[in-house]
C-alpha positions as CSV (number, residue, x, y, z in Angstrom):
1,M,-8.5,-12.8,16.2
2,L,-4.8,-13.8,14.8
3,Q,-6.3,-14.0,11.7
4,L,-7.3,-10.2,12.1
5,A,-3.6,-9.3,13.4
6,L,-2.4,-11.3,9.9
7,I,-5.1,-8.6,8.5
8,L,-3.5,-5.5,9.7
9,L,-0.4,-6.9,9.5
10,M,-0.8,-7.1,5.3
11,I,-2.1,-3.5,5.4
12,G,0.0,-2.2,7.3
13,L,2.7,-3.7,5.3
14,G,0.8,-2.4,1.5
15,L,1.2,0.8,3.4
16,Y,4.6,0.9,4.4
17,G,5.3,-0.3,0.9
18,L,3.1,2.4,-0.8
19,A,5.1,5.1,1.1
20,T,8.5,3.7,0.1
21,S,8.5,2.4,-3.1
22,R,10.4,4.7,-5.8
23,H,8.6,2.3,-9.0
24,L,5.8,2.7,-10.4
25,I,4.7,-1.0,-10.7
26,K,6.1,-1.9,-7.2
27,S,3.2,1.0,-6.4
28,I,0.7,-0.5,-8.0
29,I,1.2,-4.0,-6.6
30,F,1.2,-2.6,-2.9
31,L,-2.3,-1.1,-4.2
32,N,-3.3,-4.4,-4.6
33,V,-2.1,-5.7,-1.7
34,V,-3.9,-2.6,0.2
35,E,-7.1,-3.7,-1.3
36,A,-7.0,-7.2,-1.5
37,S,-6.2,-7.1,2.3
38,V,-9.1,-4.3,3.3
39,I,-12.0,-7.0,1.7
40,L,-10.5,-9.6,3.5
41,F,-11.0,-7.7,6.3
42,F,-14.7,-6.4,5.5
43,L,-15.3,-10.0,4.8
44,R,-14.0,-11.2,8.6
45,L,-15.7,-8.2,10.2
46,F,-18.9,-9.8,8.7
47,Y,-18.2,-14.0,9.5
48,I,-20.9,-16.2,10.9
49,S,-19.4,-19.2,12.6
50,E,-21.9,-21.8,10.5
51,G,-24.2,-19.6,9.7
52,G,-27.2,-20.4,7.4
53,V,-27.7,-20.0,4.2
54,P,-30.2,-16.9,3.6
55,I,-32.6,-17.9,1.4
56,L,-33.4,-21.0,3.8
57,P,-33.4,-19.6,7.4
58,S,-35.9,-22.4,8.3
59,L,-33.2,-24.7,9.0
60,G,-32.1,-23.6,12.1
61,A,-28.3,-21.3,12.0
62,E,-28.4,-17.4,11.9
63,P,-29.0,-16.6,8.4
64,V,-25.3,-14.8,6.9
65,D,-26.2,-11.1,5.3
66,P,-25.4,-11.6,1.6
67,I,-24.8,-7.7,1.2
68,P,-20.4,-8.1,2.3
69,Q,-20.1,-10.9,0.3
70,A,-21.8,-8.5,-3.1
71,L,-20.0,-5.7,-1.8
72,M,-17.1,-7.2,-2.2
73,I,-17.3,-9.2,-5.4
74,T,-18.3,-5.3,-6.7
75,T,-14.7,-3.8,-5.0
76,I,-12.6,-7.3,-6.4
77,V,-14.5,-6.0,-10.2
78,I,-13.5,-2.4,-9.8
79,G,-9.9,-3.0,-8.5
80,A,-9.2,-5.0,-10.9
81,S,-10.7,-2.8,-13.5
82,V,-8.3,0.3,-11.7
83,T,-5.1,-2.1,-11.8
84,A,-5.2,-2.4,-15.8
85,L,-6.1,1.4,-16.1
86,A,-3.1,1.9,-13.6
87,L,-0.9,-0.6,-15.6
88,M,-1.9,0.9,-19.0
89,M,-1.0,4.4,-17.9
90,S,2.7,2.9,-16.4
91,I,3.2,2.1,-20.1
92,K,2.3,5.4,-21.5
93,I,4.2,6.9,-18.7
94,Y,7.5,4.9,-19.7
95,H,6.9,5.5,-23.3
96,Q,6.6,9.3,-22.3
97,Y,10.0,10.2,-19.7
98,G,11.9,6.7,-20.4
99,T,11.6,6.1,-16.7
100,L,8.9,4.9,-14.0
101,D,10.7,6.2,-11.0
102,W,8.8,8.4,-8.8
103,K,11.4,10.7,-8.0
104,I,12.7,10.9,-11.6
105,L,9.2,11.8,-12.7
106,L,8.5,14.5,-10.3
107,N,11.8,16.1,-11.1
108,K,10.7,15.8,-14.9
109,E,7.9,17.9,-14.1
110,D,8.9,20.4,-11.9
111,N,11.5,20.8,-14.9
112,Q,8.6,21.4,-17.5
């Protein structure tokens, strides 16, 4: 139960950081915090204490479903790709506008 509370706290902190951060790089970092927290939450939901290996169900333990783990590995790879793309785009934005501040960027877009 404590694990779920800590995971939900991490999700809340990440969302709070996303909502209050004015810097683009900090927003990307908070997005990664939320992503990691959701992955931990999903894996915790499907955790089976003393679960058995799925390919050897005859050992008496309840076999663990490997699908959630495979989905989370895919999520990690996609998250790393999205982070790399977001960081590359932030470099391009900085070269174009000279800042990574959300408020300044939004005001520059309104003025153009």
